[in-house]
N, C-alpha and C positions, 0 to 999 in steps of 0.2 A: 585714420580719423574715426573716433568713436562717437563723436557728437553728431547732431542733426539739426537742421534748420527748416522750419515750416513757416510759410506765409499764409495766414489764415483770414478768411472773411467772416466777420461777426454778424453779417446780415444787416438789415436796415434799422434794427433797434429793439424789436421784441425778442425776449430771451428764447421763446420756443421756436424762433426762426433761425437759431444757431444750429448748424448741422451736428449730428453725433460725431462725425469725423473730427470736426474742429474742437468739440468738447473733449474728446479723448486726447487730442494733442495738447490742449491746455492742462489737462489733468496730469500729463506726464512731463510737463515742461519744468526746467530749472530757471528759465529766464523768459520774460515777456517784454517785448519792446513795442512802442507805437506812439502815435499822437496822444496827447494827454487824455482827452475824453474817451478814447477807445481803450486805453489801458485801464481807465477807471471802471470799465465794465467787467474786468477780470477780478474775481475775488482773491484777496490775499490768503496765503496759507504757508505753513512752515515748509522750507525748502524751495520756495519760489521767490525770485527777485524781480520786482517790477521796475522797468526803465522807461518812464514817460518822458516825452520830449516834444518840442514845438513842431507845428505842422510844416515848417520850411526846412526841416533838418533831415529830409528823407535819405540822402546819400550817406550822411554821417551815421544815421541810425542803421542803415543797411551794412555799412562797414563794421560797425560795432557788433552787430548780430553775427556777421561772418567770423569775426575774431572769437566771439564767445563759443560758437559752434566748433570752430577749429580746435579750441582748447578742451573740447569734450562736453560742452554744455548741450542741453536739449532745449533749443531756442525756438520761440514763436514770435514772429512779427505780426501784430494784429492790424487789420484794416476794417473799416466798415464795409458793408455790402460784400462785394466780391473783390479779392485782392488784385485781380487782373484788370479791373475796370477803373481807370483813373486812380490807381492806388499803388500799394507798395511792391507788388511783384515786379513791375518794370524797373523800379528804383533798385531793387535787389540785383537784378541782372546787369544793370548799368554798373553797379559797384563791383560785381563779380568779374566784369571785363577787365578791371584793373588788378585783379588778383588771380592770375593764372595758376598759382600754387594751390588754389582752393577749388578748382574746377571739378574735382572728384568728390567734393563734400556731398553728403546726403542732404539734398534739398527737395522739399515737397511744397507744392502750391495747392492749398486746400480751398476749393471754391465755396462761395457763399451766395445767398440770395441778394441780388442787387436792389438798390432803391428804385431803379427803373422798373424792375419786374414786380416789386411789391406795390409800387404806385399804379402800374397798369392793372394789376389784379384788383386793387381797391376801387378803381374807376370802372372796371368791366373788362374789356379786351381791346383797347385802342391800338395795341401793337399786334393785332391779329393777322396782319399781312406783312409785307416787306417793310423794314424800318431801319433807321440808323440812330446812332447815339453820338452827340456832340457835346464836348465840354466848352462852355461859353467863357471860361476864365481865360484871359490873355496873359496870365503870368508866365506861361512857358511857350507861348506861340503868339504871333502877331494877330491883331484883329483882322487884318486883310485876309489871312488864311481862314479864320473862322467865318468871315462873311462869304468867301468863295465856296466853302463847303456847305454853308447854309443855302446859298442860291442853287447849287448843284443838287442838293437833296430835294428842294422844292421842284426843280425841273424834272427830277426823276419820280416825282409824286410819292416820295417815301413819307411814312409817318416818322416823326422825329422825337427823340427824348433828349432833353437838355439838362446837363449837370451844371452846378455852380452858376446859376443864371444871373444873380445880382448881388454883388458884394457891397458893403458900405463904402469901401475905398474906390470902387470902380462901378458905380451904378449906371453909367452911361451906356455900357455895352448892351444891356438888355433892352434899353430904350431903342437903340439902333436895330437890334434883332427884331423887335416887335414891328418897327416901321418897315423893315424889309419884308417880313412875313405878310403884313397887311397889303403892301404894294403888290406882292407876287401872288398871294393866295386869295385876296379879297376879304371882306369883313365877316363872312359866314363860316369860315373854317373853325372847327372846334379846337379849343386849347384847354388843357387840364392842368391845374396847379395842385400838386400833392405835397403838402407841407407836413414835416415830421411824421412821415408815413410809418405805420405799424407801432407808433408810440401812443400814449394817452393823449397827446396834444395833436393827433392827426386831424388834418382838415383837407378834404378833397373838394375842389371846386372846378366845374367845367363851364366855360363861357364861350361866346363867339369871339373871334379875333377882334372884331370891331368894338367889343366891350372890355377887352383886356387892358389893364394898366400895368405899368412897371412895378408899382407898389404891391401887386399881388404875389410877387416872388421875392425870396431872399435866399441865403445860402443853405437854408434847411429845406428848400423847395425843389422838387423834381418836376419839371415842366414837360408835358407831352402835347405835341401838335399832331393832329390827325392828318391823314391824306385826304384827297378830294372826295372819297367815298365814306369816310368816317361819319358815323351818325349816332343819334340817341335812340335808345329803346327803353322806355320807362325811365328809371333813375340812372341807367347805365349808359356807357359810351362804348361803341365797338367799331372795329374796322372789318368789313367782310373778308372772307377767305379768298375770294376770287377777284380778279381785276380784268378789265377789258382794254 
């Protein structure tokens, strides 16, 4: 097999946050596949075919990419942020399990800056100690599992980063998450809403849990909840490096 397949993270939005490794892969690609707005971030050029598709077509996209690479293409699947964080790398390997004939294909996973890390940097250092990351979408897992993980993270006093907090079709999940957090953490825990991080539309807002409302989040928002020691210093929010 002479082709190769890379799964690349385009970062949180700003072009200078795309890594040189990812830029080089895109420059050498014959085909780029991905969710429509992510493919739109790749400039057209002669010799490059763009394959945009809907965000619920991950497995079909991965199988298509595998076939293109097996035929000799230099293929890049693009994700936002990092491809291994709630993105296309896992979908690719799910598809690869069904294609044992392609297990020796040249596959590369190219890391990118996640929305979680970009949001934390914009706010200060709220993930400065132990933390976890939870996807609040219940499209691929039941809400009962999300709720259990949320409660265990609070019990462990981890700072938490939430992806996909509140969709238009399922706004009630974030309402429940906020109720659980207020119940277990109290009203004074700090929560940061980072919307459209690293883009011209970026808005960073930190409030007490008691003052947070569901409407502060949407699907372009990354939410960070501090641990019991997370605090403000000037305009910044940070979590100390030590814990007792």
